[in-house]
PyMOL Python script that loads the backbone (N, CA, C, O; Angstrom):
from pymol import cmd

cmd.read_pdbstr("""\
ATOM      1  N   MET A   1      66.251 -10.852  19.140  1.00  0.00           N
ATOM      2  CA  MET A   1      64.836 -11.095  18.945  1.00  0.00           C
ATOM      3  C   MET A   1      64.074  -9.835  19.342  1.00  0.00           C
ATOM      4  O   MET A   1      64.283  -9.283  20.423  1.00  0.00           O
ATOM      5  N   GLY A   2      63.200  -9.396  18.468  1.00  0.00           N
ATOM      6  CA  GLY A   2      62.461  -8.157  18.685  1.00  0.00           C
ATOM      7  C   GLY A   2      61.129  -8.380  19.362  1.00  0.00           C
ATOM      8  O   GLY A   2      60.844  -9.442  19.916  1.00  0.00           O
ATOM      9  N   MET A   3      60.338  -7.354  19.295  1.00  0.00           N
ATOM     10  CA  MET A   3      59.035  -7.344  19.940  1.00  0.00           C
ATOM     11  C   MET A   3      58.095  -8.412  19.377  1.00  0.00           C
ATOM     12  O   MET A   3      57.249  -8.933  20.104  1.00  0.00           O
ATOM     13  N   PHE A   4      58.232  -8.738  18.108  1.00  0.00           N
ATOM     14  CA  PHE A   4      57.332  -9.687  17.461  1.00  0.00           C
ATOM     15  C   PHE A   4      58.020 -11.014  17.190  1.00  0.00           C
ATOM     16  O   PHE A   4      57.729 -11.664  16.186  1.00  0.00           O
ATOM     17  N   GLY A   5      58.914 -11.419  18.053  1.00  0.00           N
ATOM     18  CA  GLY A   5      59.546 -12.724  17.940  1.00  0.00           C
ATOM     19  C   GLY A   5      60.617 -12.807  16.872  1.00  0.00           C
ATOM     20  O   GLY A   5      60.988 -13.914  16.480  1.00  0.00           O
ATOM     21  N   GLY A   6      61.127 -11.697  16.386  1.00  0.00           N
ATOM     22  CA  GLY A   6      62.197 -11.714  15.398  1.00  0.00           C
ATOM     23  C   GLY A   6      61.753 -12.063  13.990  1.00  0.00           C
ATOM     24  O   GLY A   6      62.585 -12.445  13.167  1.00  0.00           O
ATOM     25  N   HIS A   7      60.484 -11.946  13.692  1.00  0.00           N
ATOM     26  CA  HIS A   7      59.981 -12.291  12.367  1.00  0.00           C
ATOM     27  C   HIS A   7      59.841 -11.082  11.451  1.00  0.00           C
ATOM     28  O   HIS A   7      59.314 -11.200  10.344  1.00  0.00           O
ATOM     29  N   GLY A   8      60.297  -9.948  11.895  1.00  0.00           N
ATOM     30  CA  GLY A   8      60.332  -8.759  11.055  1.00  0.00           C
ATOM     31  C   GLY A   8      58.976  -8.248  10.629  1.00  0.00           C
ATOM     32  O   GLY A   8      58.047  -8.135  11.429  1.00  0.00           O
ATOM     33  N   LEU A   9      58.888  -7.940   9.344  1.00  0.00           N
ATOM     34  CA  LEU A   9      57.680  -7.331   8.795  1.00  0.00           C
ATOM     35  C   LEU A   9      56.456  -8.231   8.947  1.00  0.00           C
ATOM     36  O   LEU A   9      55.360  -7.750   9.234  1.00  0.00           O
ATOM     37  N   PHE A  10      56.641  -9.526   8.756  1.00  0.00           N
ATOM     38  CA  PHE A  10      55.527 -10.463   8.889  1.00  0.00           C
ATOM     39  C   PHE A  10      54.950 -10.416  10.308  1.00  0.00           C
ATOM     40  O   PHE A  10      53.732 -10.393  10.486  1.00  0.00           O
ATOM     41  N   GLY A  11      55.819 -10.402  11.305  1.00  0.00           N
ATOM     42  CA  GLY A  11      55.371 -10.322  12.692  1.00  0.00           C
ATOM     43  C   GLY A  11      54.663  -9.018  12.985  1.00  0.00           C
ATOM     44  O   GLY A  11      53.684  -8.985  13.730  1.00  0.00           O
ATOM     45  N   LEU A  12      55.165  -7.936  12.394  1.00  0.00           N
ATOM     46  CA  LEU A  12      54.540  -6.634  12.578  1.00  0.00           C
ATOM     47  C   LEU A  12      53.130  -6.618  11.998  1.00  0.00           C
ATOM     48  O   LEU A  12      52.205  -6.105  12.628  1.00  0.00           O
ATOM     49  N   ILE A  13      52.966  -7.170  10.820  1.00  0.00           N
ATOM     50  CA  ILE A  13      51.649  -7.217  10.178  1.00  0.00           C
ATOM     51  C   ILE A  13      50.680  -8.064  11.003  1.00  0.00           C
ATOM     52  O   ILE A  13      49.522  -7.688  11.183  1.00  0.00           O
ATOM     53  N   ILE A  14      51.149  -9.190  11.496  1.00  0.00           N
ATOM     54  CA  ILE A  14      50.301 -10.051  12.333  1.00  0.00           C
ATOM     55  C   ILE A  14      49.916  -9.318  13.619  1.00  0.00           C
ATOM     56  O   ILE A  14      48.762  -9.365  14.045  1.00  0.00           O
ATOM     57  N   GLY A  15      50.887  -8.644  14.230  1.00  0.00           N
ATOM     58  CA  GLY A  15      50.604  -7.889  15.455  1.00  0.00           C
ATOM     59  C   GLY A  15      49.581  -6.799  15.241  1.00  0.00           C
ATOM     60  O   GLY A  15      48.682  -6.620  16.063  1.00  0.00           O
ATOM     61  N   ILE A  16      49.706  -6.070  14.149  1.00  0.00           N
ATOM     62  CA  ILE A  16      48.744  -5.012  13.827  1.00  0.00           C
ATOM     63  C   ILE A  16      47.360  -5.605  13.583  1.00  0.00           C
ATOM     64  O   ILE A  16      46.356  -5.065  14.049  1.00  0.00           O
ATOM     65  N   ALA A  17      47.308  -6.721  12.850  1.00  0.00           N
ATOM     66  CA  ALA A  17      46.020  -7.363  12.565  1.00  0.00           C
ATOM     67  C   ALA A  17      45.336  -7.827  13.848  1.00  0.00           C
ATOM     68  O   ALA A  17      44.114  -7.744  13.970  1.00  0.00           O
ATOM     69  N   LEU A  18      46.129  -8.316  14.806  1.00  0.00           N
ATOM     70  CA  LEU A  18      45.557  -8.784  16.066  1.00  0.00           C
ATOM     71  C   LEU A  18      44.938  -7.653  16.878  1.00  0.00           C
ATOM     72  O   LEU A  18      44.098  -7.896  17.745  1.00  0.00           O
ATOM     73  N   ILE A  19      45.345  -6.439  16.605  1.00  0.00           N
ATOM     74  CA  ILE A  19      44.803  -5.284  17.318  1.00  0.00           C
ATOM     75  C   ILE A  19      43.691  -4.605  16.521  1.00  0.00           C
ATOM     76  O   ILE A  19      42.650  -4.256  17.078  1.00  0.00           O
ATOM     77  N   VAL A  20      43.910  -4.418  15.222  1.00  0.00           N
ATOM     78  CA  VAL A  20      42.965  -3.639  14.408  1.00  0.00           C
ATOM     79  C   VAL A  20      41.681  -4.410  14.087  1.00  0.00           C
ATOM     80  O   VAL A  20      40.596  -3.830  14.126  1.00  0.00           O
ATOM     81  N   VAL A  21      41.780  -5.685  13.776  1.00  0.00           N
ATOM     82  CA  VAL A  21      40.583  -6.445  13.371  1.00  0.00           C
ATOM     83  C   VAL A  21      39.516  -6.469  14.471  1.00  0.00           C
ATOM     84  O   VAL A  21      38.358  -6.160  14.189  1.00  0.00           O
ATOM     85  N   PRO A  22      39.864  -6.822  15.708  1.00  0.00           N
ATOM     86  CA  PRO A  22      38.814  -6.780  16.739  1.00  0.00           C
ATOM     87  C   PRO A  22      38.308  -5.363  17.014  1.00  0.00           C
ATOM     88  O   PRO A  22      37.117  -5.165  17.254  1.00  0.00           O
ATOM     89  N   ALA A  23      39.201  -4.387  16.982  1.00  0.00           N
ATOM     90  CA  ALA A  23      38.783  -3.001  17.199  1.00  0.00           C
ATOM     91  C   ALA A  23      37.802  -2.572  16.115  1.00  0.00           C
ATOM     92  O   ALA A  23      36.812  -1.899  16.400  1.00  0.00           O
ATOM     93  N   TRP A  24      38.080  -2.964  14.867  1.00  0.00           N
ATOM     94  CA  TRP A  24      37.206  -2.632  13.732  1.00  0.00           C
ATOM     95  C   TRP A  24      35.805  -3.197  13.978  1.00  0.00           C
ATOM     96  O   TRP A  24      34.810  -2.497  13.789  1.00  0.00           O
ATOM     97  N   LYS A  25      35.728  -4.471  14.402  1.00  0.00           N
ATOM     98  CA  LYS A  25      34.432  -5.115  14.634  1.00  0.00           C
ATOM     99  C   LYS A  25      33.660  -4.430  15.768  1.00  0.00           C
ATOM    100  O   LYS A  25      32.449  -4.233  15.672  1.00  0.00           O
ATOM    101  N   ILE A  26      34.367  -4.072  16.835  1.00  0.00           N
ATOM    102  CA  ILE A  26      33.728  -3.420  17.976  1.00  0.00           C
ATOM    103  C   ILE A  26      33.196  -2.047  17.582  1.00  0.00           C
ATOM    104  O   ILE A  26      32.076  -1.679  17.935  1.00  0.00           O
ATOM    105  N   VAL A  27      34.008  -1.300  16.851  1.00  0.00           N
ATOM    106  CA  VAL A  27      33.616   0.049  16.432  1.00  0.00           C
ATOM    107  C   VAL A  27      32.399  -0.009  15.516  1.00  0.00           C
ATOM    108  O   VAL A  27      31.478   0.795  15.661  1.00  0.00           O
ATOM    109  N   GLU A  28      32.385  -0.952  14.575  1.00  0.00           N
ATOM    110  CA  GLU A  28      31.227  -1.098  13.679  1.00  0.00           C
ATOM    111  C   GLU A  28      29.988  -1.518  14.452  1.00  0.00           C
ATOM    112  O   GLU A  28      28.892  -1.024  14.188  1.00  0.00           O
ATOM    113  N   ARG A  29      30.153  -2.422  15.398  1.00  0.00           N
ATOM    114  CA  ARG A  29      29.009  -2.903  16.179  1.00  0.00           C
ATOM    115  C   ARG A  29      28.399  -1.776  17.018  1.00  0.00           C
ATOM    116  O   ARG A  29      27.201  -1.771  17.303  1.00  0.00           O
ATOM    117  N   ALA A  30      29.246  -0.831  17.404  1.00  0.00           N
ATOM    118  CA  ALA A  30      28.766   0.313  18.183  1.00  0.00           C
ATOM    119  C   ALA A  30      28.076   1.349  17.308  1.00  0.00           C
ATOM    120  O   ALA A  30      27.418   2.255  17.819  1.00  0.00           O
ATOM    121  N   GLY A  31      28.223   1.221  15.980  1.00  0.00           N
ATOM    122  CA  GLY A  31      27.554   2.146  15.077  1.00  0.00           C
ATOM    123  C   GLY A  31      28.452   3.188  14.450  1.00  0.00           C
ATOM    124  O   GLY A  31      27.973   4.065  13.730  1.00  0.00           O
ATOM    125  N   TYR A  32      29.750   3.110  14.711  1.00  0.00           N
ATOM    126  CA  TYR A  32      30.701   4.046  14.115  1.00  0.00           C
ATOM    127  C   TYR A  32      31.279   3.446  12.839  1.00  0.00           C
ATOM    128  O   TYR A  32      31.207   2.231  12.650  1.00  0.00           O
ATOM    129  N   PRO A  33      31.856   4.272  11.952  1.00  0.00           N
ATOM    130  CA  PRO A  33      32.490   3.729  10.746  1.00  0.00           C
ATOM    131  C   PRO A  33      33.733   2.904  11.107  1.00  0.00           C
ATOM    132  O   PRO A  33      34.521   3.306  11.963  1.00  0.00           O
ATOM    133  N   GLY A  34      33.901   1.765  10.458  1.00  0.00           N
ATOM    134  CA  GLY A  34      35.002   0.853  10.726  1.00  0.00           C
ATOM    135  C   GLY A  34      36.395   1.456  10.690  1.00  0.00           C
ATOM    136  O   GLY A  34      37.211   1.154  11.561  1.00  0.00           O
ATOM    137  N   PRO A  35      36.700   2.314   9.692  1.00  0.00           N
ATOM    138  CA  PRO A  35      38.056   2.882   9.633  1.00  0.00           C
ATOM    139  C   PRO A  35      38.449   3.684  10.872  1.00  0.00           C
ATOM    140  O   PRO A  35      39.632   3.960  11.077  1.00  0.00           O
ATOM    141  N   LEU A  36      37.491   4.056  11.685  1.00  0.00           N
ATOM    142  CA  LEU A  36      37.794   4.752  12.929  1.00  0.00           C
ATOM    143  C   LEU A  36      38.666   3.874  13.840  1.00  0.00           C
ATOM    144  O   LEU A  36      39.378   4.387  14.703  1.00  0.00           O
ATOM    145  N   ALA A  37      38.606   2.576  13.646  1.00  0.00           N
ATOM    146  CA  ALA A  37      39.402   1.644  14.447  1.00  0.00           C
ATOM    147  C   ALA A  37      40.898   1.810  14.197  1.00  0.00           C
ATOM    148  O   ALA A  37      41.704   1.394  15.030  1.00  0.00           O
ATOM    149  N   LEU A  38      41.282   2.397  13.091  1.00  0.00           N
ATOM    150  CA  LEU A  38      42.697   2.596  12.793  1.00  0.00           C
ATOM    151  C   LEU A  38      43.350   3.576  13.764  1.00  0.00           C
ATOM    152  O   LEU A  38      44.576   3.674  13.820  1.00  0.00           O
ATOM    153  N   LEU A  39      42.540   4.295  14.523  1.00  0.00           N
ATOM    154  CA  LEU A  39      43.090   5.210  15.523  1.00  0.00           C
ATOM    155  C   LEU A  39      43.850   4.464  16.617  1.00  0.00           C
ATOM    156  O   LEU A  39      44.656   5.072  17.322  1.00  0.00           O
ATOM    157  N   VAL A  40      43.612   3.157  16.775  1.00  0.00           N
ATOM    158  CA  VAL A  40      44.337   2.405  17.793  1.00  0.00           C
ATOM    159  C   VAL A  40      45.829   2.309  17.461  1.00  0.00           C
ATOM    160  O   VAL A  40      46.633   1.951  18.321  1.00  0.00           O
ATOM    161  N   LEU A  41      46.195   2.622  16.233  1.00  0.00           N
ATOM    162  CA  LEU A  41      47.593   2.539  15.815  1.00  0.00           C
ATOM    163  C   LEU A  41      48.372   3.828  16.066  1.00  0.00           C
ATOM    164  O   LEU A  41      49.598   3.844  15.946  1.00  0.00           O
ATOM    165  N   VAL A  42      47.675   4.904  16.410  1.00  0.00           N
ATOM    166  CA  VAL A  42      48.321   6.204  16.586  1.00  0.00           C
ATOM    167  C   VAL A  42      48.538   6.457  18.074  1.00  0.00           C
ATOM    168  O   VAL A  42      47.570   6.561  18.827  1.00  0.00           O
ATOM    169  N   PRO A  43      49.800   6.559  18.512  1.00  0.00           N
ATOM    170  CA  PRO A  43      50.056   6.794  19.938  1.00  0.00           C
ATOM    171  C   PRO A  43      49.388   8.079  20.434  1.00  0.00           C
ATOM    172  O   PRO A  43      49.289   9.057  19.693  1.00  0.00           O
ATOM    173  N   VAL A  44      48.951   8.074  21.632  1.00  0.00           N
ATOM    174  CA  VAL A  44      48.249   9.138  22.345  1.00  0.00           C
ATOM    175  C   VAL A  44      46.826   9.304  21.804  1.00  0.00           C
ATOM    176  O   VAL A  44      45.880   9.380  22.588  1.00  0.00           O
ATOM    177  N   VAL A  45      46.662   9.360  20.498  1.00  0.00           N
ATOM    178  CA  VAL A  45      45.326   9.467  19.901  1.00  0.00           C
ATOM    179  C   VAL A  45      44.505   8.234  20.281  1.00  0.00           C
ATOM    180  O   VAL A  45      43.298   8.338  20.500  1.00  0.00           O
ATOM    181  N   ASN A  46      45.153   7.062  20.360  1.00  0.00           N
ATOM    182  CA  ASN A  46      44.424   5.844  20.709  1.00  0.00           C
ATOM    183  C   ASN A  46      43.830   5.923  22.119  1.00  0.00           C
ATOM    184  O   ASN A  46      42.722   5.440  22.352  1.00  0.00           O
ATOM    185  N   VAL A  47      44.552   6.520  23.043  1.00  0.00           N
ATOM    186  CA  VAL A  47      44.042   6.647  24.407  1.00  0.00           C
ATOM    187  C   VAL A  47      42.880   7.642  24.456  1.00  0.00           C
ATOM    188  O   VAL A  47      41.877   7.390  25.124  1.00  0.00           O
ATOM    189  N   VAL A  48      43.008   8.754  23.760  1.00  0.00           N
ATOM    190  CA  VAL A  48      41.932   9.746  23.712  1.00  0.00           C
ATOM    191  C   VAL A  48      40.699   9.131  23.048  1.00  0.00           C
ATOM    192  O   VAL A  48      39.582   9.303  23.536  1.00  0.00           O
ATOM    193  N   ALA A  49      40.894   8.419  21.945  1.00  0.00           N
ATOM    194  CA  ALA A  49      39.771   7.780  21.242  1.00  0.00           C
ATOM    195  C   ALA A  49      39.095   6.740  22.134  1.00  0.00           C
ATOM    196  O   ALA A  49      37.870   6.622  22.134  1.00  0.00           O
ATOM    197  N   LEU A  50      39.878   5.999  22.882  1.00  0.00           N
ATOM    198  CA  LEU A  50      39.313   4.993  23.784  1.00  0.00           C
ATOM    199  C   LEU A  50      38.422   5.641  24.838  1.00  0.00           C
ATOM    200  O   LEU A  50      37.334   5.142  25.125  1.00  0.00           O
ATOM    201  N   TRP A  51      38.881   6.748  25.416  1.00  0.00           N
ATOM    202  CA  TRP A  51      38.088   7.450  26.419  1.00  0.00           C
ATOM    203  C   TRP A  51      36.815   8.039  25.811  1.00  0.00           C
ATOM    204  O   TRP A  51      35.745   7.952  26.414  1.00  0.00           O
ATOM    205  N   LEU A  52      36.919   8.632  24.633  1.00  0.00           N
ATOM    206  CA  LEU A  52      35.732   9.175  23.967  1.00  0.00           C
ATOM    207  C   LEU A  52      34.746   8.070  23.623  1.00  0.00           C
ATOM    208  O   LEU A  52      33.534   8.236  23.764  1.00  0.00           O
ATOM    209  N   PHE A  53      35.273   6.950  23.176  1.00  0.00           N
ATOM    210  CA  PHE A  53      34.439   5.809  22.812  1.00  0.00           C
ATOM    211  C   PHE A  53      33.748   5.226  24.055  1.00  0.00           C
ATOM    212  O   PHE A  53      32.568   4.878  24.013  1.00  0.00           O
ATOM    213  N   ALA A  54      34.487   5.129  25.139  1.00  0.00           N
ATOM    214  CA  ALA A  54      33.944   4.522  26.351  1.00  0.00           C
ATOM    215  C   ALA A  54      32.876   5.389  27.019  1.00  0.00           C
ATOM    216  O   ALA A  54      31.877   4.873  27.519  1.00  0.00           O
ATOM    217  N   PHE A  55      33.088   6.699  27.026  1.00  0.00           N
ATOM    218  CA  PHE A  55      32.190   7.565  27.775  1.00  0.00           C
ATOM    219  C   PHE A  55      31.275   8.420  26.905  1.00  0.00           C
ATOM    220  O   PHE A  55      30.423   9.140  27.425  1.00  0.00           O
ATOM    221  N   GLY A  56      31.444   8.347  25.589  1.00  0.00           N
ATOM    222  CA  GLY A  56      30.596   9.122  24.692  1.00  0.00           C
ATOM    223  C   GLY A  56      29.305   8.394  24.359  1.00  0.00           C
ATOM    224  O   GLY A  56      29.091   7.251  24.763  1.00  0.00           O
ATOM    225  N   ARG A  57      28.468   9.069  23.629  1.00  0.00           N
ATOM    226  CA  ARG A  57      27.207   8.475  23.167  1.00  0.00           C
ATOM    227  C   ARG A  57      27.460   7.635  21.933  1.00  0.00           C
ATOM    228  O   ARG A  57      28.136   8.075  21.003  1.00  0.00           O
ATOM    229  N   TRP A  58      26.921   6.431  21.920  1.00  0.00           N
ATOM    230  CA  TRP A  58      27.070   5.539  20.775  1.00  0.00           C
ATOM    231  C   TRP A  58      25.918   5.765  19.811  1.00  0.00           C
ATOM    232  O   TRP A  58      24.771   5.900  20.239  1.00  0.00           O
ATOM    233  N   PRO A  59      26.206   5.807  18.523  1.00  0.00           N
ATOM    234  CA  PRO A  59      25.119   5.989  17.540  1.00  0.00           C
ATOM    235  C   PRO A  59      24.034   4.926  17.623  1.00  0.00           C
ATOM    236  O   PRO A  59      22.873   5.221  17.337  1.00  0.00           O
ATOM    237  N   ARG A  60      24.368   3.728  17.997  1.00  0.00           N
ATOM    238  CA  ARG A  60      23.369   2.668  18.092  1.00  0.00           C
ATOM    239  C   ARG A  60      22.688   2.611  19.442  1.00  0.00           C
ATOM    240  O   ARG A  60      21.735   1.851  19.618  1.00  0.00           O
ATOM    241  N   GLY A  61      23.146   3.383  20.386  1.00  0.00           N
ATOM    242  CA  GLY A  61      22.533   3.396  21.710  1.00  0.00           C
ATOM    243  C   GLY A  61      22.901   2.149  22.517  1.00  0.00           C
ATOM    244  O   GLY A  61      23.792   1.392  22.132  1.00  0.00           O
ATOM    245  N   GLN A  62      22.224   1.949  23.612  1.00  0.00           N
ATOM    246  CA  GLN A  62      22.537   0.844  24.518  1.00  0.00           C
ATOM    247  C   GLN A  62      22.016  -0.499  24.028  1.00  0.00           C
ATOM    248  O   GLN A  62      22.563  -1.533  24.412  1.00  0.00           O
ATOM    249  N   GLY A  63      20.996  -0.524  23.206  1.00  0.00           N
ATOM    250  CA  GLY A  63      20.391  -1.790  22.791  1.00  0.00           C
ATOM    251  C   GLY A  63      20.858  -2.267  21.434  1.00  0.00           C
ATOM    252  O   GLY A  63      20.155  -3.053  20.799  1.00  0.00           O
ATOM    253  N   GLY A  64      22.021  -1.826  20.957  1.00  0.00           N
ATOM    254  CA  GLY A  64      22.505  -2.224  19.632  1.00  0.00           C
ATOM    255  C   GLY A  64      22.782  -3.706  19.548  1.00  0.00           C
ATOM    256  O   GLY A  64      23.142  -4.337  20.542  1.00  0.00           O
ATOM    257  N   ALA A  65      22.613  -4.269  18.343  1.00  0.00           N
ATOM    258  CA  ALA A  65      22.824  -5.708  18.173  1.00  0.00           C
ATOM    259  C   ALA A  65      24.185  -6.001  17.672  1.00  0.00           C
ATOM    260  O   ALA A  65      24.532  -7.165  17.472  1.00  0.00           O
TER     261      ALA A  65
END
""", "prot")
cmd.dss("prot")
cmd.show_as("cartoon", "prot")
cmd.util.cbc("prot")
cmd.orient("prot")
């Protein structure tokens, strides 16, 4: 049994969706383009992007809806 319960490609797709979909929504809500959320799939780049996102200036500012 693997990381995704032994379901192979289907489990991998579900696992990726569980990570990318919420990241996409958060990134868009912050004012960045949605595809930027795909950086969560790239090792090391995801950590750098997270730090830049957390401590950088957001296009929508602090009062974004």
